[in-house]
N, C-alpha and C positions, 0 to 999 in steps of 0.2 A: 379783579385779577386774582388768580389762585396763588397759593403759597409757592407753587413752582415758578411763578413769574418773579417773585421777590418775597422777602420775609413779610408776613402779614403786618407786623408792627410798622414796617417801612412803607408798605402798600406801594402803589404805582408812583407815588410822589417822591420816593427815595432817590430817583434819578434826576433831581432838579438842581441847577446852580446857575448863577448869573455872572456877567462880567464882560471885558473887552480886551483883545490882545493883538492879533495880527491880521493882515489883509488877505482877501481872497486870492486864489490862484486863477490863471486864465482857463477858460472852459475847454480850449482845444489842446491844452498841454498834456504831456504824458509824464508820469513819474515812474521812471524805469519801465517795467512792464505794466504798471498800474495806471489805468486810465483815470485822469483827473476829470471829475464831473462838476467841479465847483466853478460857477461863472464869475467873471469879473464884472461887477456892476458899479456904477458911479455912486458915491456916497449920497445917501438921501438928504434932501434939504430939511432943515429943521422947521417944522410947521409952527405957526403962531400958537396953536393949541393942539394937543394930542388928538389924533383921530380916534374916535371911539371904536372899539373892536366891533367888527361886523360879523354876524353869523352867516357862513356860506349857505346859500339857499338850498334847502333839501327839496330837490326838484321832483315834482309829481309826474312829469312826462317830458321827454327830451324831443326837441324839434329835429327834423331830418338834417343830418350833418354828414356829408360824405368826404369832407376835406380834413377833418380832425379825428384823432383817436379818442375814443370814449373810454375814460378811466374812472372807476368808482373809488371814492374814499369812504371807508366804513369806520366811523369812530363814534363814541358817545357824545351827542350834542345836547343831551338833557340828562337829568339824574345826577348821582353822586360824582361821576367822573367827567361831567360836562366841561369843567375847566381845562382838563388835559386834552380832551377831544377838540375843544375850540382852539387851543394853542397849536395843536398839530395842524388843524385845518388852516389857521392863519399862516403857518409856516409854509404850507403847500402853495398858498397864494403868493407869498414872497418868492418862492422858487420859480413859479411861472413868470412873475414879473422880471426877475433877475435874468432868466434865460431868454426872455422876449420871444418865447415860442408861440407860434400860431397853429401848431400841429396837434396840440393836446387839449382836450376838454376834461376837466375834473368835476365830477358831481358828487356832493356829499350826501351820505345816507346815515341816519341816526340809528346806531346799534342798540341804544338804550330802549328803543321801542320793540326790540326783538331782533337778534342776529339773523335768524332765518328769513324774517320778513324783509330785512334790509338787503340781504344778498339776492333774494328772489326778485326784488324790485330792480336792483342794479342790473341783473342779468336780463330782465324783461326790457329794460331800457337800452340794451345793446352794448353795454360796457364789456370790453375785451380784456381788461386787467383790473384787479382789485388791490388797492392799497389799504392795509388794515386787515382785520380789526385789531384793536388794542389788547383785548383780554384773551387769555389762553382758552377759556371756556367758549368764547365766541368763535375763536379760530377753529375749534373742534366742530362747531356747527356749520360754519361757512365753508370750510375746506371741501367736504364731500359734495356739497351742492354745487360749488363752483367747478369741481373736477368733472362732474357729469356734463357740464357745458364747455369743457376744455378751456376754462379761464383760470390762469394762475392767480395765486394769492400771495402778496408780500405783506406779511403780518408784522405788527410792531411788538408782538409778544417776545419774551425771551425764554419761553418754555420749549426746549428742544423736542419734547415728546410730541408736539403737534406738527412738527416739520415733516415734509415728505408728501408724496402723492399730489404734487402741484402746490403745496404750501411752503413758502420760504419765510424764515424767521429773521427779522432784522434787529431784534432787541439785544441788549447787552447781556451776554451770557456770563454768569458768575463763575462757571467752571474755567473759562478762559482767563479771567482775571486772577483766579487762584493759581493756575498753572504759571502764569507770567511772574507773579510776585515770588512764588516758590523758586522758580528757576533763577531769578535775580538773587534771592537770598542765598541759594546754594552756591552761586558763582562768587559771592562775597565771603564764602568760607563757613557759612552756617550749615550745620548738619543734623542737629537734634531738634525735631519739630514737635510742638504741642498744638492742640487746637481746642477751641471752645465753639460749639455749634448749637444753634437753637433746635429744639425738638420740632419735628414735622417734616414735611416733604422737602422744603428748601434746605434745612439743616442736613438731612440725610444725603441729599445730592451734593451739597458742599463738602461734607465729610468724605464721601467717596472720591470727589475730585481732588481733595487734599491728599488722600492716600495714594492715588494714582500719580499725582504730580511729584510727590516726595520720592516715591519709588523710582520713577523715571529719572529724577535728578540725582539719584544715588544717595539720598539722605535716609533718615530713620524717623518714623513717627513714634515718639515715646509715650504719648498719652493723648487721648481725645475724650473730652467730657461734654455732655449735653446739658442744656438748661432750658427753662420755659419762660425766661425773661422776667420772672418775679425776683425781687431782691433776695429772698431766701434761697431760691434755686441758683441764682448767680453765685452767691457766696459759697454754697455747697459745692458747686462745680469747680470754683477756684481752689477751694480747700482740697478737693480730691485730686486736682491737677498737680498741686504742689506736693502732695504726699506720694504720688505715684512715681515720679521720676523728675530728673532735671532736663531742661531744654534751653536752647539758645535762641530759638525763634518760636513765636506763638501766633497762630492765626485766630483772629476773632471774626468768625464768618457770619457777620450780621451787619446791620445798618450802623452808620456813624453815631446815631443817637444812643444805640445800645452800647457801642464801644465806649462812649463817654461815661456810662455807668460802670462798665467792667474794668477799665484801665486803672482807676485809683485803687480799687480793691486788689487788683493784681500787684500793684507796686507796694502795697502795704503787707502783702502776704508772700514775700520771698521772690517775686518776679521782677525785681528792680532792674536786673541787668539784661533781661531778655529783649530781643528785638520784636516789637509787635508788628503784625502783618494784618492787612485788611483787604476787603474786596472792592469792586467797582462802586458799591453803594457809598463808600466813604467820600467819593468825589462830590456827593450832594450835600455834605455837611461841613461847611467852612469853619464852624465853631470848634471843630477838632483842634484847630491850630491855637486855640486859646486855653487848652487844657495841658498843663505841664506833664501830666502822666502819659500823654500820647506823643510827647516830643520825640522825634526820631523814628516814628513808626513809618512803615512803607505800605503803599497800596498801589494796585495797577488799575488803570481805567483808560477810556478813550481820551484823546487829547481835547483840551478845551480851547485851543488856539483859535481856530476858525469859528467855533461856536460862539465865542465872545463877540465877534463882529456881527454874527447873526443876531445876538441879543440886542446890540446897538441899533441895528436896522429894524428889528421887530419893535423895539421901544419907540423909535422915531415914528413908525407908522401907526402903532396901536395904542401907544401911551402907557404901556405896562410891560413887564418882563415876561418872557415865555416860560413854560415848564421845560425842564431839561429834555424831556422826550420829544420836544418839537423838532429837534434836528433829524429825528428819524423820518418824519414826514417830509422835511426839506430834501433830505438825501434820496428818499424814495422817488420824489418827483424828478430830481436831477438825473437819476438812473433811468427813469422812464423816457425823459426827453432825449437822453443819449441814445438809447436803443431805438427810439422813434425815428431817428435819422434813416434807418434802414427797415422801417416797419411800414408796410403799405396800409393805408387807411382802409378799414373794413375787414382786414385780414386778421387771423388769430395772432395774438401776441407771441413773438419769437422767444419763448421761454428758455431755449437752449443758450441764448446769449447771456442769461443771468449767471451761467456756470463758467464764465470765462476764468481760466486758471490764473490769469494775471491780475484779476480783480479790478477794483475801482477805488478812487480816492474822493471822499466827500467831506462834509463838514466835520464828521467824526473821525476823519483819517481813512487809512486804507482798509478795505474790507472786500471779501469775496464769499460767495456761497459755496459751501462744500457739496459733495454728492448727496448728502442727507438733507440739504436745504437749509442748513443753519449758517448764519453769517459768521465767518471767521474774521476777527478784527486784529489789527495791529495796535497794541496797547503800550502806553508809557507807564513808567514807574515814578511815583512822586513820594517825597518825604514830608512828613508833617513837621513844620518848623515853628518858630515863635511868631505866630500871627499870620502865617501863610503856608501854602504848599509850594514845594520846589520840585521841579522835574529833575530827577537824577539819572534817569535812563530813558531817552526819548523813544517814541514809537518809531519803528521802521516806516519809511515813507512808501514802501511798496513791498510786495511779497518776493521780490527778487533780491532783497537785501539780506 
């Protein structure tokens, strides 16, 4: 994953968290104008011993099948990111089981062996839709090849620069989380904003998102400092921030792990009264709640409510917890199954249905694809408390709210 997907320090594993909270909604329900695609499945029975994770077969050739839609899953099944790819693949299996569909066949192709080879094999096998790849650099390779075959790509990357021309991006976009938390802070009366952003592509984009969000909300950015994640650089950035101006809200546009380093330094250097703000990456770092320096901080992210039940189902079947990104695979399958109800087997995938303005509601809450192909998500705002996160502004259940 490139720095545009998430800070290199956090890597693709920054979006992981585990737990259990609320039950699934019915598959046929509608949430206002937002189509719920989350199936209601019976609670899995507890096995005597956990089922060992099974690697979906990387098929070398598909048999003739005229009754089901052929859908390719492109994820890393070997190499450094194999754990994430396996977790996504397992989640797609759960989604197929939960929906009880007999209309969709999903075949997994290993992008670690080469994204171009994986997509070419998928197209040669007759797949009419591609779920994945995970990495932005792979999506840049896969997109043009799939476009020539008129096959849409629903990637799990969060790099909006690869969206368009048949490529749809499902990943959690940091720009959206920054806009959401800034809007919330502004509504609570905070108006003077500071920011600490890491050097590099991610930090540059986060900083630009911060400037736009504050301007649109009617606030003022009084100082923005960059750092390279070393202790000396962080200390220098905090010192420059404190010397430049006062602020009542400060965005730390980096992972929760980096925020754990920065917050105590801030509190000791004149930033004791400022409200700290974070991005969606903080949702993956529950240890934030054990650090007093971060008490009261706000961050915006997708809801974990339904995801926590997915974790329980996943653990019961595979004997381990999934990576947080697994929900993207689950929701991608649910979306496919929903559209497959009006998709004739053997026909091109009806990509226009992905752009339904009312959107859909999945494990991660309401989402819809914009005209640019980026998933717009309904986000909640949480506050870091003493030992836990508390939702203080729930995500809208649909785009009609």
